[in-house]
C-alpha positions in Angstrom: -9.3 7.6 46.1 -12.5 9.6 46.0 -13.1 13.1 47.5 -16.0 11.7 49.4 -14.8 8.3 50.5 -17.3 5.5 49.9 -17.2 2.9 52.6 -18.7 -0.5 52.4 -19.2 -3.2 55.0 -18.7 -6.7 53.7 -20.3 -9.4 55.8 -19.1 -12.9 54.8 -20.5 -16.1 56.2 -18.0 -19.0 55.9 -19.6 -22.4 55.7 -17.3 -25.3 56.6 -19.0 -28.0 54.6 -18.1 -27.4 50.9 -21.1 -29.2 49.6 -23.4 -27.0 51.7 -21.5 -23.9 50.6 -21.8 -24.8 46.9 -25.5 -25.2 47.3 -25.9 -21.7 48.7 -24.1 -19.9 45.8 -26.3 -17.5 43.8 -26.7 -18.8 40.3 -25.0 -16.9 37.6 -27.4 -15.0 35.3 -26.7 -16.2 31.9 -28.3 -13.8 29.5 -26.7 -15.0 26.3 -26.2 -18.2 24.4 -23.0 -19.2 22.6 -23.2 -20.2 18.9 -20.3 -21.5 16.8 -18.6 -19.8 13.8 -15.6 -20.8 11.7 -14.2 -17.8 9.8 -10.6 -17.0 9.2 -9.4 -13.5 8.1 -6.4 -13.4 5.9 -3.8 -10.9 7.1 -3.7 -7.7 5.0 -6.9 -8.5 3.1 -9.9 -6.3 4.2 -13.3 -8.0 4.7 -16.7 -7.6 6.2 -18.7 -10.3 7.9 -22.3 -10.1 9.1 -23.2 -11.9 12.3 -26.9 -12.1 12.8 -29.5 -14.0 14.9 -33.1 -13.0 14.5 -34.7 -11.9 17.7 -31.5 -11.6 19.7 -31.3 -8.7 22.1 -27.6 -8.2 21.5 -24.7 -9.8 19.6 -21.1 -10.3 20.9 -18.5 -11.7 18.6 -16.0 -14.3 19.8 -12.4 -14.0 18.5 -9.5 -16.4 18.6 -5.8 -16.1 17.4 -6.4 -12.3 17.2 -3.1 -10.6 16.3 -3.4 -7.8 13.8 -0.5 -6.4 11.8 0.5 -2.9 13.1 -1.9 -0.3 11.8 -4.7 -2.7 11.0 -8.1 -2.3 12.8 -11.1 -4.5 13.4 -14.4 -2.7 14.0 -17.4 -4.5 15.5 -20.4 -2.3 14.9 -24.2 -2.1 14.3 -25.5 -2.0 10.7 -26.2 1.7 11.1 -22.8 2.4 12.8 -24.5 4.0 15.8 -22.7 1.5 18.0 -19.1 0.3 17.4 -15.9 -0.9 19.1 -12.4 -0.9 17.5 -9.8 -3.5 18.3 -6.1 -3.5 17.4 -3.0 -5.6 18.2 -4.2 -8.6 20.2 -7.6 -7.1 20.9 -8.9 -7.2 24.5 -6.5 -8.5 27.2 -3.3 -10.2 26.4 -4.3 -13.6 24.9 -5.7 -12.8 21.5 -8.9 -14.6 22.6 -11.9 -12.5 23.7 -15.5 -11.7 23.2 -16.3 -8.3 21.8 -18.4 -5.7 23.6 -22.1 -6.3 22.9 -23.9 -4.7 19.9 -27.5 -4.1 20.9 -29.9 -5.6 18.4 -29.8 -8.9 16.4 -27.0 -8.0 13.9 -23.4 -7.1 14.2 -20.9 -6.2 11.4 -17.3 -7.3 11.8 -15.2 -5.0 9.5 -11.5 -5.7 9.0 -9.7 -2.5 7.9 -6.4 -3.8 6.5 -4.2 -0.7 6.4 -0.8 -2.5 6.5 0.0 -3.9 3.0 3.1 -5.7 4.2 2.6 -8.4 6.8 4.3 -11.8 7.4 1.3 -13.2 9.1 -1.1 -15.6 7.3 -4.2 -14.8 9.3 -5.1 -11.9 11.4 -7.9 -13.5 13.5 -10.5 -16.2 13.5 -14.2 -15.8 14.3 -15.0 -18.8 16.3 -18.5 -18.0 17.6 -20.8 -15.3 18.9 -23.2 -14.7 21.8 -26.8 -14.0 21.1 -28.6 -12.2 23.9 -31.9 -13.5 25.2 -34.8 -11.4 26.2 -35.7 -13.4 29.2 -33.9 -13.5 32.5 -34.4 -15.9 35.4 -35.4 -14.3 38.7 -34.5 -15.2 42.2 -36.6 -13.2 44.7 -37.8 -13.8 48.2 -41.6 -13.7 47.9 -42.5 -10.6 46.0 -39.8 -8.6 44.1 -39.4 -5.5 46.3 -36.5 -4.0 44.5 -37.1 -0.7 42.8 -35.3 1.5 40.3 -32.2 3.1 41.9 -33.6 6.6 41.2 -36.5 5.8 43.6 -34.0 6.0 46.5 -32.4 9.3 45.4 -34.1 11.2 48.3 -35.2 8.3 50.5 -35.4 9.5 54.1 -34.7 6.1 55.7 -31.3 5.9 54.0 -30.4 9.3 52.5 -27.1 8.1 51.1 -28.4 4.9 49.5 -28.5 6.3 46.0 -25.2 8.2 46.2 -23.3 5.1 47.6 -24.9 2.9 45.0 -23.0 4.8 42.2 -19.9 2.8 43.1 -21.6 -0.4 42.1 -21.1 -1.7 38.5 -22.9 -4.1 36.1 -20.6 -6.8 35.0 -20.8 -8.8 31.7 -18.4 -11.7 31.7 -17.4 -13.5 28.5 -20.3 -11.9 26.7 -23.0 -13.9 28.4 -22.8 -13.9 32.2 -24.0 -11.1 34.4 -22.9 -10.3 37.9 -22.5 -7.2 40.1 -19.3 -5.7 41.5 -18.3 -2.6 43.5 -15.3 -0.3 43.8 -13.2 -0.6 47.0 -10.2 1.4 48.3 -8.4 4.1 46.4 -6.3 2.4 43.8 -8.8 1.2 41.2 -9.9 -2.2 42.7 -13.3 -3.9 42.3 -14.8 -6.8 44.3 -17.2 -9.4 43.0 -17.8 -13.1 43.7 -15.2 -15.8 42.8 -18.0 -17.8 41.2 -18.4 -14.8 38.8 -14.7 -14.3 38.0 -12.8 -17.4 38.7 -9.8 -16.9 36.5 -7.6 -14.2 35.0 -8.9 -15.2 31.5 -12.4 -14.2 32.7 -11.1 -11.0 34.2 -9.6 -10.1 30.9 -12.9 -10.7 29.1 -15.2 -8.5 31.2 -17.3 -5.4 30.7 -17.5 -3.1 33.8 -20.4 -0.7 33.4 -21.3 2.1 35.8 -24.5 4.2 35.9 -26.7 1.6 34.1 -30.0 2.8 35.5 -33.3 4.4 34.7 -33.6 8.2 34.4 -36.6 8.2 36.7 -38.2 6.1 39.4 -40.7 4.8 36.8 -38.1 3.4 34.5 -38.0 -0.3 35.3 -35.1 -1.3 33.0 -36.3 -4.9 33.4 -34.4 -6.5 30.6 -30.8 -7.7 30.1 -28.5 -4.8 29.3 -31.4 -2.3 29.7 -30.7 1.4 30.4 -27.1 1.5 29.2 -24.6 3.3 31.4 -20.9 4.0 30.8 -18.6 1.0 30.2 -15.3 2.2 31.8 -13.4 -1.1 31.6 -13.2 -3.9 29.0 -10.4 -5.8 30.6 -9.1 -6.2 34.1 -6.6 -8.3 36.1 -7.5 -10.8 38.8 -5.4 -9.9 41.8 -6.8 -12.4 44.4 -9.7 -14.8 44.9 -11.0 -17.4 47.3 -13.6 -20.1 46.6 -14.7 -20.5 50.2 -15.1 -16.8 50.9 -16.4 -16.5 47.3 -14.6 -13.2 46.5 -12.6 -12.0 43.6 -10.5 -8.8 43.7 -9.9 -7.2 40.3 -7.5 -4.4 39.4 -8.9 -1.9 36.9 -6.5 -0.3 34.5 -5.9 3.4 34.0 -7.5 4.0 30.7 -6.2 6.3 27.9 -8.9 8.5 26.6 -10.9 8.2 29.8 -12.8 11.4 30.6 -11.5 13.3 33.6 -11.9 16.5 35.6 -9.5 18.3 37.9 -10.7 20.4 40.9 -7.9 22.9 41.8 -6.9 26.2 43.2 -4.7 27.7 40.3 -2.6 30.7 41.3 -4.4 30.6 44.7 -7.6 31.7 43.1 -11.0 30.4 44.2 -11.7 26.8 43.4 -11.9 26.0 39.7 -12.5 22.8 37.7 -10.8 21.8 34.5 -13.2 19.6 32.6 -12.9 20.7 28.9 -10.1 21.4 26.4 -9.8 24.2 23.8 -12.2 22.7 21.3 -14.9 22.2 23.9 -14.6 18.5 24.1 -14.3 16.8 27.5 -10.8 16.6 29.0 -9.4 13.1 28.9 -6.3 11.0 29.7 -4.0 11.1 26.7 -1.5 8.5 27.9 -0.5 6.4 30.8 2.6 4.6 32.0 5.1 7.0 30.3 8.5 8.1 31.6 8.6 12.0 31.4 10.3 14.9 33.0 7.9 14.5 35.8 9.0 11.0 36.6 8.3 7.4 35.8 4.9 5.9 35.0 3.2 9.2 34.6 -0.3 10.0 33.3 -0.8 12.8 30.7 -3.8 15.0 29.8 -4.5 18.4 28.2 -6.8 19.7 31.0 -5.6 23.2 32.1 -3.6 23.7 35.2 -1.4 26.6 36.6 1.0 27.2 39.4 -0.9 26.3 42.6 -2.7 23.4 40.9 0.0 21.0 42.1 -1.5 18.4 44.4 -4.9 18.4 42.7 -6.7 15.1 42.1 -7.2 13.9 38.6 -10.7 12.3 38.8 -12.4 9.9 36.3 -15.7 11.4 35.3 -17.2 7.9 34.9 -17.0 6.8 38.5 -15.6 9.9 40.4 -12.5 8.0 41.5 -9.1 9.6 41.7 -6.8 8.1 39.0 -3.7 10.4 39.4 -2.1 13.1 41.5 -1.4 16.3 39.4 2.3 17.3 39.6 3.7 19.2 36.6 3.7 19.5 32.9 3.6 21.8 29.9 0.9 20.5 27.5 0.5 17.6 28.1 0.1 18.2 31.8 1.4 15.4 34.0 0.4 13.4 37.1 1.6 10.5 39.1 -0.5 7.3 38.8 -2.4 7.1 42.1 -1.7 3.4 42.4 2.0 4.1 42.7 1.3 6.7 45.4 -0.9 4.3 47.4 1.6 1.5 47.1 4.4 3.7 48.4 2.3 4.8 51.4 1.5 1.2 52.2 5.1 0.1 51.8 6.0 2.6 54.5 3.6 0.9 56.9 1.3 3.9 57.0 -2.4 3.1 57.4 -4.9 5.7 56.2 -8.4 4.5 57.1 -10.5 3.9 54.0 -7.5 4.0 51.7 -6.9 0.3 50.9 
């Protein structure tokens, strides 16, 4: 639930003839090509593998049978360590099979940090392939390409809210090589895209959802795959519902530990304040989710400051300005109720709040 509710109108045309319908589907933008690998990592034995493809715009590494011993970590990073992603347990999702987040450039380092000396497993993971990003992208435009950088519409008089509303739209990277677009809907962390983009839960588990990927000025064209990086807020989701004829897929986004947050509030009845940092000056962030505490079941924790009178404040994700929890109590960590539980209870009572799906 956002403080300023973003409303979208979805117009769907249903075509009865399935062959005609299939012909009208927008083609998926495949910006990467899959290449094969065959590398097995012995459990408990550290190693470093270099995955490279000269000229590639990015590298994503494909894992299978990923199940690390407790305490072990796999880091996929750039050679200079300016980019990097860490994976533990079964990695992304629940299957132990996934494609890593992309490393921009033509080389990625896969580093296995074997910190657990005692393990009964023979292997920790297999490298079965990688995606090499291409620098060319097919276009599908009607006549001339009249799209412009999002920033060009920040103060457009014909549609003053176009830029603000567009911030709820995300760039999707599916299985490391397919691009689509999705957008936030409702108040409980859902996202809608096409079914021909995400047709299975396996694809939903292997997805990058990136907000704010845009140029800083109107002159920034960002006309290359993965150009103008934004903030990747989700690297695995759950497919809730889909329909091939209506061509929609509804995804549930997780509440994310370590996600940056801020809390507008009226502590002690003072004027409005915002808690956005902690004692060391770093951004406030979620420290845990789905924990039973003195505040209740399935609570969300954080170190952002609150006082008496702050109860009822929204805990808002800085990445997309959506409410993730309802502040309720705490004593460092402070605690909130997961907003999805709140919305589910309201709906179970048969209460309809317009715009709060």
